N, C-alpha and C positions, 0 to 999 in steps of 0.2 A: 504493500499500500504506499503510495506516495502522497505527501501532505505538504501544503504550502500555505503561507499567509498572504491573503489578498488585501492590498492597501485600501484605505477609504478613498472615495471619490468626491471631489469638490467641483461644482459647476460655477462658471464665471457669472457674476451678477452684472446687470446692466448698469453702467455708470452714468447714464443720462436718464431722463424721465419723459420720453416722448409720448407715452400713452396716458391720455387723460382719464380721470375718474377711477384711478386705481385705489382700492381699499387701503386705508391706513394700516401699516404693518406688513403689507405684502411687498416684497422685493422681487421684481421680475428678473429672470435670467437673461443673459444676452441673447440666446437663440430665440427666446420667446418674443422679444422685441423685434428682432430681425424677421421672424415669421409674421408678426402683426404688420410690419411695414410691407413685406412682400405681397401679402394678401391685398393690401390697400393699393399697391402700385399698379397703375393702369398698363404698364409696360411688361407686366409678368402675367403669364397665363397659368402656369403650373408651378406649385411650390412643393419641395421635398424638405421635410424636417427629419434629420437623421440623428437627433440627440439620443443619448444613452437611455436605456430603460430606467424609468423612475425619475427622469429629469423634467417632467412636466410638459411633454409634447402635446397632451390633450388641451391643457390650458392655452398653450401657444395658438392652437388651431381655433379655439372658441373666443379668444380675445376680441376679434372684430365683431362677434355677435354680442358679447357682453358690453362693448363700448359703443359700437356703431349700429347695433341691431341688424347686422347682416344675417340673412336667413340661411341655414345650413341643412343639407341632407347628408347625413353621415352613415357610412357603411362599415359594419363590424362583423368579423367572421363567425361569431357565435351568438346565440340569443342570450347566453349567460353574460357575455360582455356588453351586449346592448343594454340589458337592465342595469348592469354595474355602472356603465358610463352615464345613463340617465340619472342615476342617483348622484353621480359626481357633478354632473352639470347643474343639478338643483343646488348642490353646495356652492358652486361658483355663483350661481344667481343670488343666493342669500348673501354672499360676501360682497357682491357688486350691487346689491339693492335692485336687482333686475327683476322685472315681472315676466320674463320669458318662460314659457311652459314647454319644456322638452317632452316628447312622447315617443313611445316604442312603436315599431311597425314590423311585426314578424307574423308568420302564417297563423299561428294559433290565436294571437291577438286580433287579427283581421277577422277571422271567423266569429270570434266572440262578439266583437263590436258590431259586426254586420247583422248578427241576430238580435243584439240588444236594441239597436236603433232601427231595425227593420229596413236596412238598406238593401237594394236589389241585387247588388253584385260586388265582387271584390274590388273592381275599378271604382265604384261609387264610394266604397269604404276608404280606399286609398286617397281619393279626392277629398273626402271629409277631413282626414287626418292632415293632409298637406295644407289645406286652406285654413286650418285652425291652429297650426303650431309653427313657431319660428324655427324650432330645431326638431327635426325628425330623425330618429335613429332606426336604421333597418339593417338588413344583411345584403351582401352583394348579389344573392340569388334573386331577390325581389327587384333590386335595381336593374339587374340584367333583363328580367322579364319586361320591365317598364321600357327600358331603352330599346328593346327589340319589338316594340309595338304589340305586346301581348295584353291580356286581360280584356280587350275589346271584343264585343260581338261583331258579327259580320255586317250588322246594320249600322254600325258606328264608324266614324272616320278612324283609321288605325292610329293616327297621331294624337288623338284627343287626350289620353291619359299622360302621355310624355310631355305634351305641351302644357298641361296643367302643372306638372312638376317643374318645368322650366319657368313658368310664370311665377311660381311660389318661391323658388330657391335660386340663389346665385353663387353659393359655395358648396362644392361636392367634395366631401371628405372621405378618404379611405384610410382606415387604421390597419396596422399589422400587415402592410402590403408586401412585405418580404416573404410571406408564406404562400403567395399566390403562385400557381404553376403557369406554364407558358400559355395554355389555352385561356386561363382566366385573365392574364395580362392582355391577350389579344382582344377579349371581350371588352375590358375597360377601355383600352385604347381606342376601339372602334366607336364606343359611345362617346368618349371624351372629344374625339375629332368632330363627330357630329354636333355635339352640344356647343362647342366652342365656335365652330364654323357658322352655325346658325345665328349666333349672337354677334358675329363680326359686323362692324359698321353701326352698331346700336349702342345706346347708353347702358343697356343691361348686360354688361360683360360678365362671363361666367369664369370662376376660378376653380381649379382642381387642386386639392391639397392631399399629399400622401405622407403619412406618418410611417416610417419604415427604418429598420436598422441599417439598411443599405439600399440606395436607389436600384431598381431593377435594371440591368444592362440593356435588355431588349426594349424597354419602355424609353430609356434615354436615347438609344440609337434611333428609334422611330421619331421621338420628338425633334431630334436633329434634322432628320429628313423632312419633317412636316414644317419646319421653321417656326414652330411654337416656341414662345419664350419661357424658359424655366429657370428656376433658382434653387440651388441646393444649400440648405442651411444646416450646419453642423454645430455640435456643442463644443464648448471649450473647457478643458478639464485640467485639474491639478490633483496630485495625489499626496502631497505633503507640503508643510510650511504654507498653509493657505490662510491668508488674511480674512477674518470673518466679515470685514467690511466690503470685501470684493469677491468673496467666494462663499458658496452655500453647499453644505454637505448633502449629497444625494444618495450615498450608499455607505453603509457602515463597513468597517473592516471585518473580515471573516476568515475562518480557517477552512480550507478546501481539501478534502481527502478524495483521492482517486482509487477506485476499486475495479479490477478486471474480473468480472463474474460471468461473462457470457450471457446466457438466457436464464440464469439462476437467481433472479431478483427475489422471488417468493422464498426460496430456500435461504438466501442471504438474510432477509428480514426475520425469518423464523429463527435462524441461528444467532441473530444479534438483538433480539427484542429485549433481552435483559440489559444489555449495554445501553440500548436506546432508553429504556425506562430509567436506568441509573442516571443518565445524562439529564433527563427531565427532573429527577429528584434533586440533583446537584444544582440545577438552574431553575428554581421555582418560578411560576408564572410564565414559562416559556410557551410559545406556540410553534407548531411545525407542520410540514406538508410532505407527503410522500407522492410523487408524481411518476406514473408508470405509462407504458404504451398501450396496454390492453385493458379493456373494460373487464373482461373475465379475471384477469390478474388482480385488478383493483378489488373486485368483489371478494376474491379468495383472501387477499390480504386483510380486508376489513373484517371478514368472518374470523380469521385467526386472532387478530389483535383485539376484537371485541370479546372473544373468549378469555383472553389474558386479562383484560380490563375487568371482566366480571369476577375473575378470580383474584382481583386486587393486585395484579402484577404489572399493570400497565396503564398509562394515561388514557383519557377518554378519546374516542375515535369517531370521526365523521366521514362521509362519503359524498363526492360529487362527480358523477360520470354521466354519460348520455342516458342511462337507465335509472338514475336516482330520481325519486319522486320529489315533488315540490316541497312538501313539509320536511322531508329529510335534508333537502338542499339547504333550507333555511336554517335549520338547527346545526348543520355541519359546521358552519362558520364559528360557532361558539365552542367547539370541541378543542381539545389540546392538540390533537394531530388530525389533519385533514388528508384523506387518501383520494386522489383524483387522477384524471387522464388529461388529454389535450383540451378538454372542456374547461379546465382551470388554468392551464399554463399560458393561454393566449390572452395576455393582457389584464386579467383580473387582478385587482390590487389587494392581495391578502397580507395581513400583518403577521409575519412569521420571523423567527430567528433560527429555525432549524429546518434543514431541507435534505431530503433524499430524492434522487431523480435518476430515471433511466434516460438514455438518449442514443439514437442510432446514427445521427447525422449532426454536423456542426451547427446548423441552424436551430435545431431543436435544443441542443446543448446550451447555446447562448440564451435562447428564450426562456428556458426553465431556470437557469442560473439567476436570470434577472428577477426572479420572484423574491430573492433573499436580499436583506440589508436595506430595504427601501424605507423602513420605519423603525423608529427608536423604541416603539412600544405600542400599547393599545389602551383603550378605556374599558373598564368593567365596573358596572354598578356605579357609574358617575365618577370613578376614581382612575387616575392615570397609573398604568403599569409600565415600567421601563425594563426593557430587555438588557441582560448583562453580557451575554456572549452570543456570537453568530457562527454557526457551523453548517457546512454543506458536505454531503457525501454523493459523489458522482459515480454512478454504476455504469460501467462501460463494457463494450465487447472486449475480449481479452487482447485482441491485436491492437486496439486503441490504447488500452492501459500500458501495453508494452512500449508503444511509441512515445507516450507521454513520459514514461519512466526514463527514456533515453535522451530526453532533451535537457542539455546542460543549463539552459536559460531558466528552467523551472527549478530554482534553488529554494532558499528559505522563504523568499517573499517576491511578489510581483504586482505591478499595477494592473488594474482590470482591463484597460485598453490593450496592453501587451498580451494579456492572457487570452482575450477574445480573438485578437489578431492571430495568435499561435493556433487556436483551436479551429479557426476558419481558414487557415492557410491552404490554398489550392495548388501550390507548387508540388509537382510530382514527388520530389525528393524530401519535402518537408511537411506534407500534409498529414494530419492526424487521422481523420476519418477517410475511409475509402470513398472515391467519387460516386455520385449517384447520377444517373441519366437525366438530363434536364429537357430532353425531347426538343432540341433547338430546331429540328426540321419541321415541327408542327406548323409553324407560321406559314411556311411555303406549301405544306401538303394540304392543310385544312383551314388555316387562318383566313383565307380570302372569302370563306363562306359567310363570315360575319358582315364584312362591308357589302358583299353581294346581296345579302338579305336586306340591308338598309336601303340600298339603291332600288332593289326590286319593290320594296314597300312604298317608296317615294314615287313610283311609277303607277301606283294605285289610281284608277280613274278619278277618284274624288280628291286626290292630292297632286296629280301630275302637273297641273298648271301652276298651282301656288309654289310648288317646290322646284320648278324648272332650273332656276339659277343655282340654288343650293345643291341640287342633284348633279349639276354639271361640275361645280367646284369640288364636291365630295368625291365624285368619280375620279378626277385628276389626283386629289390628295391620296385617296386610298390606293390608286394604281401606283403612285410613286413609293409609298411605304410598303405595300405588299409585293412590289416588283412583279405585278401581273396586270393584264388589261382587264380591269373590273367590268367594263361594259361588255366584254366577251364572257367573263365568268358568270355574269347575271344569267346568261343562257344556260351555262352549265348548272348553275344553282336551280333553275326551274326544272331541268331534266331530272335532277336528284329528287326534288320534291315530288315528282310523279312516280319515279321508280322505287326510290328507297327513302321515303320521308323521315325515317327513324334517324338517318344521318343528320338531318337538319335539326331534329329534336335535340340530339345529343351534342352537336357542335355549336349550335347557336342558342337554343332555348335554355338548356340545362347548364348552369354555371359550373356546378361541382359534380355533375354526373348523378346517376340515380343509384339507389340501393336495388340490388338484383331482385330480391323478393322481400316484400315488407309485410309484417304481421301486426295486427292490432292485439294488444295484450291487456287482459285483466290480471294484474299482478297481485296474487294473493299474499305475497310477502309484505307488502305495504298498503294494499287495497287500492292502488292507483291505476288509472287507465293510461296506457302508453302505446307508442308505435316503435318498432325497432326492426333491425335486419333479421329476417327469418332464419337464415343459416346460422347466425350467431346464437339465436335463441335455441334452436334445436341442438346445437353442440353443447351448450353450457347450462341448460335448464331442463327440468321435467315439466311437461305441459300436457294439457288436455284440449281436445278439439272443441270449438264453440261454433254453433251455427250463427250466421250473420245476424239473424233476427234476434237471437238471444243476446248477442253482444250490443246491438243497437238498443234493445230494451234496457240494458244496464246503464248505458251512457245517457239515454234520454231520462231515465229516472234521476239522474244526477244533474240534469240541466245542461248537458253537453250537446252541442249541435252535431248531429250524425254526419252531415256532409263533410266534416273535417276528416272523415275516415273513408271517403269514397275511393281513394287510390289504393287502399289496403288489399293485399292478395288473399290472406287467410286470417282467421281470428282464433286466438288461443287463450286458455286459462294458464297462467304461469304458476305452478305449484311450488317449486323451490329451485334454487341455484345449485348446480352440481359442484362437487369438490374437484372433479377432474373432467375435462372436456371429452366428448365423444368424437371419434374420427368421422369425417364426412367427405364425400365427394359427389360430383354431379354425374348424371348419366344422360347420354344423348341417344334417342331411340332410332338412329340410322347408322349404317356403317360409315366410317370415315377413313381409317387407315388403309383399307383395302383398295380404295379408289382415290387415295390422296393425290391431289394435283398441286404443285407448288404455286402456280399462278392463282388458282381459285382460293387457295388457303393463305394467300398473302394479302387478301382484301377482306375488309369487314363485309358481313352479310347478315341480313335478318333472318333468323331461323326460329322454328318452333320445335317442341319436342324435348325440352330439357326437364329432367326430374332429379329428385334428390335420392342418392343411392345410400341407403342405410336402414337400420332396424328401429327407427324411431317410432313411438306411439302415433297412430293415426297417419302414417306416412302415405298410405295409399289414398286417403282422402285428400291430403295435401297435394300429392302429385297429380291428381285428376284436375286440380285447378291450375297448377304451375305449367303443365305441359301444353296448355293452350296459349300461353303468353308468347307474344312475338318479341324477340330479343336481338338487338344488334350486337354481334359478337365477332370475335376472331378466334378460330380454332387453330392450334399448332400441334405438331407431333412431338415437339420437345417436351421434356418434363418441366414442371414448375421450377425446380431448383436449377435446371440447366438454363432456362430463359432468364432467371434472375441473375445468375452469375454471368452468362455471356453478354447480357445487355445492361448490366450494372443497374438493375432496377431496385428500388427501395423495398425493404421488407414489408412495407405497408401497401405496396402496389397490388391492385386486385387481380391476381391470377388464381384460377381454381383448377384443381385436379379434375380430370374428366375421363370417363370410360365410354366408348361407343357401344353400339348394339352387339358388336362381335367381342366385346371384352378387352379391346385394346386401350392401354393407358395413353392419355393425351393431356393437354392443358387448354384452357379457354379463358378469354378476357372479354369483358362486356362493356357496352356503352361508351362513355368518353374515354375510358382506359384503352378500349380497343382502337379508337382513332389515334390516341397517342402512340400506341404500339405500332400501328401500321405506318406511321410517319417515319419510323427508323429505317435507314438503308438496309439493315440486315433482313427486314421483313418485306418491304416493297420491292427490293431489288432481286428477291428470290434466292438470296444467298444461303437460306436455310435448307 
């Protein structure tokens, strides 16, 4: 085990006072003032703030709203973060004596509000929220649907909802942008070019603000080509000898331990729980978090530690994952130790001084480490509690831990900037984590579908004349950036809509892709109604079949709107979570390997006939539903492990083991992942 001391971080304070109406006692940091000025600057279209985690990027982005009443549509990657940021903005409003009313907009809230106000559609509900709130916090999935002219009925103008949004908001904010993949960057870029171009020559100029650890290289390259004016704002930091009049501490010093454990996180925690408990005994009033990659792993860790807590051997434990119920989520924040997944590591501001975290890549490592050291303590029962010590345990693949141990620069202490740079180093001889495929060819292979969709929509009979000039300019801009003739590709786009519309659904409409099979769950362990990935549920829980009508009766009795579950494939009663997962693979009801053709299987195709191969309860009932579903997919004869290794795919990339009707082992990728995979030369060039 290698251990180092990470020095405290101080951010430079602004030495001027250019922002009016700042609350007494609030000292703005230099990067916050620069961000405020850039958003105000008529000669800047796009602003990047790359300040360090915990350095107040959010306040920087909302200063124009709090001071100048600029209206903001903000995009956050998780609903948990949306709610967290809404509460934070309310705190800002109190400090600035502002009467701004921030509001959330995610799918569940839209359904509830639509039913409560008896609004006729999701579009009407979105319009209601936009027209009534100066700050609206949503997710990029909903923004992508709006920007691609969705939600409207065929009797309405396709641009109506998007135009309402553009009339209501002039700042478009994207938080945690560094976690977006190439297909998502293309989606945001296409929408941004449309929105900014439409406002050219008017007083209603639009601004895009990206809060990100590092600016996305693809986005920067495209901005250069488009001649949009952008500004990158960085934080200015010091790590020792900081004058309190000029520098503000944003991260406490902490001890960082590196552990090479491979995939043995659960075993490591079980073998160290006494040591962890002792640390909390020696450091009373501490708060901690354990962040892991898998929901199943988080559930098993919670079950183990709760047993130890019940025996009086361990601090209290809470859980926040994609399957955690609302009541449990709320109570989890008051526990001594929180166990969670990516639901909690993306930007949520927990007050902790003890952290255990898994990571499989550099970006996740930096993101999760950033949860520690941001706060000196917390309040409990109206009293302030101060943390004494700060500790992090980084659980790494063994090869990463070995590389870390070999770095001479990781001696007794290091500053955080140098530490992050070391862990993110992408030089072949110095990198810590193995490289992961970033699918850089996706932009050329499929990225053009996004702008082609926009141009095709602007040629709608009811829009054609009004948008003639904009359509002409956008066609030129998109062609330059995507390096294709978009006017020609619009014809390709139309052909795809007729032959294989599922490609458009996944490349354009779906921002993050779909879950393969979704189930509605009546969770008997906490009594709550949920939706989740069916394959995960079958592997990790014991379930019973529910008829749709029985499920609907339950949710209607609780006042829940049933149309929220229209997209669900099957309905299950979840009895309990398993201690160990069951093995699972998919089955395709046609022969594949005996007639395998490299050309045919190097292209995505919509197929039916997929079933789940396993001995799960009610599997025949489940398969009767699933095999009728049309799925965009790419079948390969390589094994899952071979594809991952050969193509440098992330362990979290969705490849499934498959067996065909003749029993041959294969692998299969679905939806947007299939489009990403096809964009790789190894696949489309037939090298396999």
